[in-house]
Every structure is written in C-alpha cells, then in structure tokens.
VEXVO-304991 format. One record per residue (C-alpha): x negated, y, z; residue in one letter. Coordinates in pm, 1 decimal, always signed. Layout:
# VEXVO-304991
[atom [X; Y; Z]; A] ...
# end
This chain:
# VEXVO-304991
[atom [+7063.6; +6212.3; -6784.3]; M] [atom [+6958.8; +6247.7; -7151.9]; T] [atom [+6654.1; +6090.4; -7317.4]; D] [atom [+6488.4; +6044.0; -7655.9]; N] [atom [+6541.3; +5670.3; -7688.3]; K] [atom [+6678.4; +5492.6; -7993.2]; L] [atom [+6974.3; +5274.8; -7890.0]; R] [atom [+7111.2; +5082.5; -8188.2]; C] [atom [+7169.8; +5073.4; -8563.4]; A] [atom [+7501.2; +5000.5; -8730.9]; L] [atom [+7634.8; +4941.6; -9081.9]; V] [atom [+7995.0; +5014.9; -9186.6]; Y] [atom [+8203.8; +5013.4; -9500.9]; R] [atom [+8428.2; +5310.2; -9567.8]; L] [atom [+8745.1; +5160.2; -9712.7]; E] [atom [+8821.6; +5462.4; -9930.6]; G] [atom [+9136.8; +5500.4; -10134.8]; G] [atom [+9261.2; +5768.6; -9899.8]; G] [atom [+9229.5; +5532.8; -9602.3]; S] [atom [+9049.9; +5645.3; -9286.6]; S] [atom [+8968.3; +5290.3; -9184.3]; E] [atom [+8610.9; +5163.9; -9152.4]; V] [atom [+8486.2; +4807.1; -9125.9]; T] [atom [+8185.8; +4711.6; -8915.8]; L] [atom [+7949.9; +4501.6; -9128.0]; L] [atom [+7643.6; +4468.5; -8904.9]; A] [atom [+7492.8; +4598.0; -8583.2]; K] [atom [+7158.6; +4567.4; -8409.7]; Y] [atom [+7138.5; +4646.9; -8038.6]; D] [atom [+6782.9; +4780.1; -8009.8]; H] [atom [+6833.3; +4891.2; -7646.9]; A] [atom [+6906.8; +4538.1; -7528.6]; S] [atom [+6586.0; +4417.2; -7694.0]; E] [atom [+6360.2; +4667.0; -7518.1]; V] [atom [+6559.5; +4756.6; -7202.9]; E] [atom [+6818.2; +4498.0; -7110.2]; A] [atom [+7120.7; +4639.2; -6931.7]; G] [atom [+7089.2; +4994.5; -7061.9]; E] [atom [+7395.7; +5181.4; -7187.3]; L] [atom [+7470.8; +5058.0; -7540.4]; Y] [atom [+7276.6; +4749.3; -7436.3]; G] [atom [+7374.2; +4390.8; -7368.3]; S] [atom [+7647.2; +4470.1; -7114.7]; R] [atom [+7841.2; +4713.8; -7333.9]; D] [atom [+7969.2; +4576.2; -7664.5]; K] [atom [+8235.5; +4839.9; -7735.7]; S] [atom [+7991.9; +5096.6; -7875.0]; Y] [atom [+8044.6; +4976.8; -8233.4]; S] [atom [+8420.5; +5039.8; -8206.5]; D] [atom [+8357.9; +5386.4; -8059.7]; A] [atom [+8119.4; +5476.8; -8343.0]; V] [atom [+8368.1; +5340.1; -8594.0]; G] [atom [+8635.1; +5573.3; -8458.3]; M] [atom [+8394.1; +5868.8; -8481.0]; V] [atom [+8319.0; +5790.3; -8845.5]; I] [atom [+8686.0; +5731.9; -8930.1]; A] [atom [+8783.9; +6068.2; -8777.7]; N] [atom [+8505.1; +6259.4; -8950.8]; D] [atom [+8364.2; +6059.0; -9243.8]; P] [atom [+8056.5; +6170.4; -9440.9]; P] [atom [+8144.0; +6405.8; -9724.4]; S] [atom [+7985.0; +6557.4; -10031.2]; G] [atom [+7816.3; +6236.0; -10146.5]; V] [atom [+7818.4; +6230.3; -10527.1]; A] [atom [+7489.4; +6076.8; -10643.9]; D] [atom [+7474.3; +5699.9; -10681.8]; E] [atom [+7220.8; +5493.3; -10486.9]; N] [atom [+7166.8; +5782.0; -10247.2]; T] [atom [+7274.0; +5824.0; -9887.8]; I] [atom [+7388.6; +6167.5; -9775.4]; G] [atom [+7660.9; +6370.9; -9609.3]; G] [atom [+7485.1; +6325.1; -9276.1]; F] [atom [+7665.1; +6423.1; -8959.6]; K] [atom [+7559.3; +6443.0; -8596.1]; V] [atom [+7815.3; +6391.9; -8320.2]; V] [atom [+7702.8; +6432.6; -7959.1]; Q] [atom [+7844.2; +6316.9; -7626.5]; S] [atom [+7718.8; +6406.6; -7278.3]; D] [atom [+7424.4; +6166.9; -7298.7]; M] [atom [+7400.3; +6033.6; -7655.4]; H] [atom [+7438.0; +6127.7; -8017.9]; Q] [atom [+7556.9; +5944.3; -8327.8]; V] [atom [+7391.4; +6023.6; -8660.8]; I] [atom [+7545.8; +5875.2; -8974.2]; Y] [atom [+7569.6; +5910.9; -9349.6]; G] [atom [+7706.4; +5718.6; -9649.7]; A] [atom [+7663.3; +5666.9; -10021.6]; D] [atom [+7918.8; +5711.2; -10298.5]; S] [atom [+8019.0; +5341.2; -10274.0]; E] [atom [+8120.2; +5372.1; -9907.3]; G] [atom [+7815.1; +5202.6; -9752.4]; L] [atom [+7771.2; +5388.8; -9422.0]; C] [atom [+7464.7; +5366.1; -9197.1]; L] [atom [+7464.6; +5495.4; -8839.8]; A] [atom [+7230.3; +5511.9; -8543.7]; V] [atom [+7286.1; +5591.4; -8176.1]; I] [atom [+7010.1; +5773.9; -7985.4]; T] [atom [+6959.8; +5976.7; -7672.4]; G] [atom [+7036.3; +6348.8; -7709.9]; K] [atom [+6666.2; +6439.4; -7700.7]; K] [atom [+6587.8; +6214.4; -7997.0]; Y] [atom [+6516.1; +6437.4; -8297.7]; A] [atom [+6810.8; +6423.4; -8540.8]; S] [atom [+6563.9; +6483.7; -8827.3]; R] [atom [+6387.1; +6159.5; -8737.2]; A] [atom [+6721.2; +5975.5; -8718.7]; A] [atom [+6824.2; +6099.0; -9065.4]; I] [atom [+6483.5; +6001.7; -9201.0]; K] [atom [+6535.8; +5656.2; -9050.3]; M] [atom [+6871.7; +5615.4; -9225.4]; L] [atom [+6720.5; +5727.6; -9556.7]; Q] [atom [+6431.7; +5486.9; -9509.5]; D] [atom [+6672.5; +5203.6; -9424.5]; L] [atom [+6921.5; +5268.9; -9704.3]; Y] [atom [+6720.4; +5163.4; -10010.6]; T] [atom [+6607.4; +4817.0; -9894.1]; P] [atom [+6941.2; +4748.5; -9724.5]; Y] [atom [+7153.5; +4845.0; -10024.7]; S] [atom [+6931.1; +4641.1; -10254.5]; E] [atom [+6956.6; +4335.5; -10031.5]; Q] [atom [+7314.7; +4357.3; -9906.4]; F] [atom [+7485.2; +4613.3; -10132.0]; G] [atom [+7700.5; +4363.1; -10321.4]; L] [atom [+7790.8; +4166.4; -10007.4]; Q] [atom [+7881.3; +4487.8; -9824.2]; A] [atom [+8166.1; +4554.2; -10068.3]; K] [atom [+8361.3; +4247.1; -9957.6]; S] [atom [+8204.8; +4135.6; -9625.4]; A] [atom [+8432.7; +4084.7; -9327.5]; T] [atom [+8397.5; +4239.2; -8981.9]; N] [atom [+8050.0; +4167.8; -8837.3]; G] [atom [+7967.5; +3906.3; -9097.3]; S] [atom [+7633.6; +4065.6; -9193.0]; L] [atom [+7501.7; +4113.7; -8837.6]; T] [atom [+7287.9; +3800.8; -8828.2]; K] [atom [+7160.7; +3842.6; -9185.5]; K] [atom [+7075.6; +4208.6; -9127.7]; S] [atom [+6891.4; +4162.2; -8797.5]; K] [atom [+6541.7; +4144.8; -8947.0]; T] [atom [+6564.9; +4462.5; -9154.7]; I] [atom [+6752.0; +4656.6; -8884.1]; L] [atom [+6510.0; +4543.0; -8611.5]; A] [atom [+6199.6; +4635.9; -8811.4]; S] [atom [+6341.6; +4980.8; -8893.4]; T] [atom [+6439.1; +5045.1; -8530.2]; C] [atom [+6093.7; +4938.4; -8416.5]; K] [atom [+5931.7; +5175.5; -8665.8]; K] [atom [+6144.3; +5468.9; -8550.3]; Y] [atom [+6156.7; +5379.6; -8180.6]; D] [atom [+5931.5; +5676.2; -8093.1]; D] [atom [+6052.4; +5984.3; -8280.4]; D] [atom [+5728.9; +6172.3; -8210.3]; S] [atom [+5538.8; +5924.8; -8430.1]; K] [atom [+5760.1; +5980.9; -8736.4]; V] [atom [+5856.1; +6346.4; -8695.6]; D] [atom [+5593.8; +6621.0; -8669.3]; K] [atom [+5836.9; +6862.8; -8506.9]; A] [atom [+5928.4; +6598.9; -8247.8]; A] [atom [+5559.6; +6535.5; -8183.3]; A] [atom [+5509.2; +6908.8; -8140.2]; L] [atom [+5803.5; +6917.1; -7899.2]; N] [atom [+5640.1; +6638.6; -7697.9]; V] [atom [+5319.0; +6840.5; -7675.7]; K] [atom [+5516.1; +7152.3; -7583.4]; V] [atom [+5692.5; +6956.7; -7307.9]; E] [atom [+5356.3; +6829.4; -7181.5]; E] [atom [+5215.2; +7183.0; -7177.3]; V] [atom [+5533.9; +7307.2; -7010.8]; K] [atom [+5506.7; +7041.8; -6738.6]; L] [atom [+5137.8; +7124.9; -6689.8]; Q] [atom [+5219.1; +7496.3; -6663.5]; M] [atom [+5496.6; +7420.5; -6416.2]; Q] [atom [+5252.0; +7217.0; -6207.0]; D] [atom [+4995.8; +7499.6; -6225.1]; N] [atom [+5255.2; +7759.2; -6126.1]; I] [atom [+5377.1; +7538.2; -5841.9]; A] [atom [+5016.2; +7497.9; -5724.8]; S] [atom [+4958.2; +7874.0; -5746.7]; M] [atom [+5276.4; +7943.1; -5552.4]; L] [atom [+5171.9; +7690.7; -5291.9]; K] [atom [+4827.6; +7851.6; -5262.7]; N] [atom [+4991.0; +8194.8; -5242.8]; T] [atom [+5221.6; +8074.4; -4967.4]; E] [atom [+4925.0; +7929.0; -4781.1]; Q] [atom [+4730.1; +8254.1; -4824.2]; A] [atom [+5027.9; +8454.1; -4701.5]; E] [atom [+5063.2; +8216.3; -4408.5]; S] [atom [+4694.2; +8256.0; -4322.6]; L] [atom [+4720.9; +8634.9; -4355.4]; A] [atom [+5024.5; +8634.2; -4128.5]; E] [atom [+4847.9; +8415.7; -3871.9]; R] [atom [+4539.7; +8640.2; -3892.6]; S] [atom [+4759.1; +8945.2; -3837.4]; S] [atom [+4922.8; +8775.2; -3539.6]; Q] [atom [+4581.6; +8685.4; -3394.0]; L] [atom [+4460.4; +9043.0; -3442.3]; N] [atom [+4771.7; +9173.8; -3272.3]; E] [atom [+4730.0; +8927.3; -2986.9]; Q] [atom [+4362.9; +9029.3; -2952.6]; A] [atom [+4466.2; +9396.1; -2941.3]; H] [atom [+4726.5; +9320.4; -2674.3]; V] [atom [+4472.1; +9117.7; -2476.9]; F] [atom [+4217.7; +9398.3; -2498.7]; Q] [atom [+4474.5; +9652.0; -2381.6]; K] [atom [+4579.6; +9429.7; -2093.5]; K] [atom [+4211.3; +9380.7; -2000.5]; S] [atom [+4159.7; +9757.8; -1984.2]; K] [atom [+4475.1; +9799.9; -1775.6]; D] [atom [+4358.4; +9523.5; -1544.9]; L] [atom [+4017.1; +9688.9; -1506.1]; K] [atom [+4184.9; +10016.9; -1415.9]; K] [atom [+4406.5; +9840.8; -1164.2]; Q] [atom [+4106.3; +9663.3; -1010.3]; M] [atom [+3909.6; +9990.9; -996.5]; R] [atom [+4197.5; +10167.0; -821.3]; C] [atom [+4233.4; +9873.5; -584.9]; K] [atom [+3860.9; +9881.6; -503.1]; N] [atom [+3874.7; +10257.0; -440.0]; I] [atom [+4172.7; +10211.5; -208.9]; K] [atom [+3995.4; +9930.6; -20.9]; M] [atom [+3682.3; +10147.3; +11.5]; T] [atom [+3885.8; +10437.2; +144.8]; I] [atom [+4063.0; +10208.8; +390.2]; I] [atom [+3735.4; +10056.4; +512.6]; L] [atom [+3567.8; +10398.6; +548.7]; V] [atom [+3872.0; +10532.1; +732.5]; S] [atom [+3869.5; +10225.9; +958.6]; L] [atom [+3496.5; +10263.7; +1037.0]; V] [atom [+3535.7; +10636.9; +1098.3]; V] [atom [+3833.1; +10570.2; +1325.9]; G] [atom [+3638.8; +10310.3; +1522.6]; I] [atom [+3342.5; +10546.8; +1555.6]; L] [atom [+3571.7; +10825.1; +1677.0]; I] [atom [+3732.5; +10594.9; +1930.2]; I] [atom [+3388.9; +10491.8; +2061.5]; I] [atom [+3196.8; +10818.1; +2036.8]; L] [atom [+3455.6; +11069.4; +2154.6]; V] [atom [+3484.5; +10929.2; +2510.8]; P] [atom [+3105.1; +10903.7; +2534.9]; L] [atom [+3063.2; +11264.9; +2425.6]; I] [atom [+3329.0; +11381.8; +2669.1]; V] [atom [+3164.6; +11194.4; +2959.0]; R] [atom [+2824.2; +11328.5; +2865.0]; A] [atom [+2955.8; +11682.3; +2868.5]; K] [atom [+3120.0; +11629.9; +3204.9]; Q] [atom [+2806.6; +11479.9; +3351.4]; A] [atom [+2605.0; +11771.5; +3221.1]; A] [atom [+2842.1; +12019.7; +3385.8]; K] [atom [+2825.9; +11834.8; +3716.3]; L] [atom [+2452.2; +11825.3; +3700.6]; A] [atom [+2421.6; +12195.8; +3629.1]; S] [atom [+2672.8; +12282.6; +3903.5]; G] [atom [+2493.4; +12074.1; +4167.2]; G] [atom [+2159.9; +12254.2; +4119.8]; G] [atom [+2300.2; +12597.8; +4239.3]; L] [atom [+2430.2; +12472.8; +4577.1]; L] [atom [+2227.9; +12595.3; +4899.6]; P] [atom [+2034.5; +12340.3; +5094.4]; R] 
# end
C-alpha cells in the first residue's frame, strides 16, 4: 500500500574518478522518529545500502555548476521512491518517501537542504568515513525532514492534489449514497408492485369465491324447493285421490232406490 509519507534522508559521497562506488556519510531515519517500526524505520537498517546501490548504478549526471545540486533522479519501487541529486564535488543528497509523496516537494527539500549542509559539512564530506557524519548531521537533517514531512504544506500542486482527493472521496460517498437510495427506491417500487399484484390476485379470488358461493346458494335453494315440493306432492296427492274417490262414492250412493 503506497502513501505520501517522508521516510528518511541520506547523504553520500560519489567517489568519482570513473568509480561507481558511493560512501554513506550520514543518514536520518525520520520514519522511526514519528512511526516506530515502519518500513525504513528502526527495524530495517539496510535501506541505506539499497539506496547506495541505486545511486551507484545510476548516478546523477549533468551537474556542472559549483555549489549547486542538480541532476535529480527519481527511482520507484512498488511502495516507495528514492529522489536524489548531487553537486559537481560529488556530494549527493537523497530522500526516501512513499510513492504518493510529490517528487517536486522532495527535490525542493534537497535543494533547501544542500546549501546549509554543504556550508557546514562540505569540507568534512570530502574525506569522511562511512557513517561518520550521521550524529553530527542529525540536527540539520531532522529539522529539514520535519519541515517537509507534509508535502501538501510545501508544494501547491500537492496541496491541490490533497483537495482533489478530498473532493473525490466526497463525490464517491455522495454517489454511493445516491446508489443506495436508488436501490432502496427500486426495492420499495418492487415491493409496491408485488403488493399491487397480490391485491389484484386477492380481488380476483374474492370475486371467484363470491361466484362460487352464489352458485352454491342457488343449488341449495333449488334442492330445498325441490325437497319441499316433493314432500307436498307425497302428502297432497294421496289426499286428493281419496277425496276424489269419496266424492264418487257419495255421488253414486245418492242414485240407489230406497
């Protein structure tokens, strides 16, 4: 994971004379001061050798003016970047940062550091042994790292990038919120559609049930009427037959002689 943190500052001497060797003069582990245990922090002391190899393989070039640092180069790894430059006498300054740290701010840091450092340690740097200036250089390296710890405070473009990132994050949050609201609205619309469909089905089933009940009532009415009519026929028919027979007997008995 990349970041925009400043890790450490280093000072080397380019041996020159056609040699690709470099000598570490001083180093300041800024990461261990602010975040103990970070990469390039207190638990990893080989970073100075790695940076030395990078500089030896691809040293700064095109530096002609005296008392001026130039020939800056930026070499990136998966997570970090090394920015370095040198003067015509072989005094080389380097800084390790996260990949999101603005390289413009890092170069400005090295330019800002060069003048006071060369004035204070320039003569010693020409003959100093490996790491011999680390303790003496701590104050000036620490103060410079502290000044450039936040690249957005020393680089307008970096500050603008920070604001752009903030706006981007805010827009992402707004879009995520809009998508969430849209999903909720779609979910509510879908549920409303389902409820409407269920209501339609219920209404249709209610009508079918009413028709079934009406047909059932008609059938029951017909059955009851038929049953009553049948009972009446069973009761009345014999009575009518007997009445007719009695009437015939009565009319026949009135014609007989006395």
